[in-house]
C-alpha positions in Angstrom: 15.0 23.0 -1.8 15.2 20.9 1.3 17.7 21.1 4.2 20.7 18.8 3.6 20.5 17.4 7.2 16.8 16.4 6.6 17.8 14.8 3.3 20.6 12.8 4.9 18.3 11.6 7.7 15.6 10.6 5.2 18.2 8.7 3.1 19.1 6.6 6.1 15.5 5.9 6.9 14.7 4.8 3.3 17.8 2.6 2.9 17.0 0.7 6.1 13.6 -0.5 4.8 13.2 -3.0 2.0 10.2 -2.0 -0.1 9.1 -3.9 -3.2 8.4 -2.1 -6.5 4.6 -1.8 -6.8 2.2 0.8 -8.2 -1.5 1.5 -8.5 -3.4 -1.6 -9.8 -1.2 -4.1 -8.1 -2.7 -6.4 -5.5 -0.6 -6.2 -2.3 -0.6 -7.9 1.0 0.5 -5.6 3.9 1.6 -7.3 7.1 0.7 -4.8 9.8 1.9 -5.0 13.4 -1.0 -4.7 15.9 -0.3 -4.0 19.6 -3.1 -5.1 22.0 -2.1 -4.3 25.5 1.3 -5.9 26.1 0.9 -8.4 23.2 1.9 -7.9 19.6 0.7 -9.7 16.5 0.8 -9.4 12.7 -2.4 -9.0 10.7 -2.5 -9.1 6.9 -4.4 -6.6 4.9 -4.7 -7.7 1.3 -6.3 -5.6 -1.5 -5.7 -3.5 -4.6 -3.3 -0.5 -4.3 -5.5 2.4 -5.6 -3.0 5.2 -5.1 0.5 6.3 -4.1 1.4 9.8 -3.1 4.2 11.8 -1.6 7.9 11.3 -1.7 10.7 10.5 0.7 9.8 9.3 4.1 6.4 10.8 3.9 5.3 8.6 1.0 2.0 6.8 1.5 -0.1 4.3 -0.4 -3.8 3.5 -0.3 -5.1 -0.1 -0.3 -8.8 -1.1 -0.9 -10.3 -4.4 -0.2 -13.9 -5.7 -0.1 -14.6 -6.7 3.5 -17.6 -8.4 5.1 -21.0 -7.9 3.6 -19.5 -6.5 0.4 -18.4 -3.3 2.1 -15.3 -1.6 0.7 -12.5 -0.9 3.2 -9.7 1.5 2.5 -6.5 2.0 4.5 -3.7 4.5 4.0 -0.2 3.2 5.0 3.0 5.2 5.2 5.5 3.2 3.2 8.4 3.6 5.7 6.3 3.1 8.9 7.6 0.9 11.7 4.1 -0.7 12.0 4.5 -2.3 8.6 6.3 -5.6 8.9 6.4 -6.4 5.1 4.7 -5.6 1.8 4.2 -8.5 -0.7 3.1 -8.0 -4.2 0.5 -10.8 -4.9 -0.2 -9.9 -8.5 0.5 -7.1 -11.0 -2.4 -5.2 -12.6 -2.7 -3.5 -16.0 -4.1 0.0 -15.5 -3.8 3.3 -17.3 -4.1 5.6 -14.4 -2.1 6.4 -11.3 -5.2 6.9 -9.1 -7.9 4.3 -9.2 -10.6 6.1 -7.3 -13.2 5.0 -9.8 -13.1 1.5 -8.3 -15.1 2.9 -5.3 -18.3 3.0 -7.5 -17.8 -0.4 -9.0 -18.9 -3.8 -7.7 -18.2 -7.4 -8.8 -16.7 -8.0 -12.2 -16.8 -4.3 -13.1 -14.2 -3.8 -10.3 -11.8 -6.4 -11.7 -8.3 -5.4 -12.9 -6.7 -7.3 -15.7 -3.5 -9.2 -14.6 -0.2 -8.4 -16.2 1.2 -11.5 -17.9 4.9 -11.8 -18.7 
């Protein structure tokens, strides 16, 4: 059981941030605020969400993209971080697992995820 004061604080933090509904298998675009000296800019990181973990304000998600020279790049983002400007769901994927770590071993068409059609 958690402390009621901590729960009240976390509830305020969570309600202040507008987070879309997404899960593992979805392709997301995360707009990250980057500070360079006294300047600030927004850089997009787009890839497949391969995992979500945690709960409350400590919840995180892992995004994997294929970068330059076909090298896989993974980043872990806290959902309620101030450094995240927005999260956009680009497409929904059909997967049967909550953690897609098997994508690390796959290349090309083998790493494709079927799109959810409505």
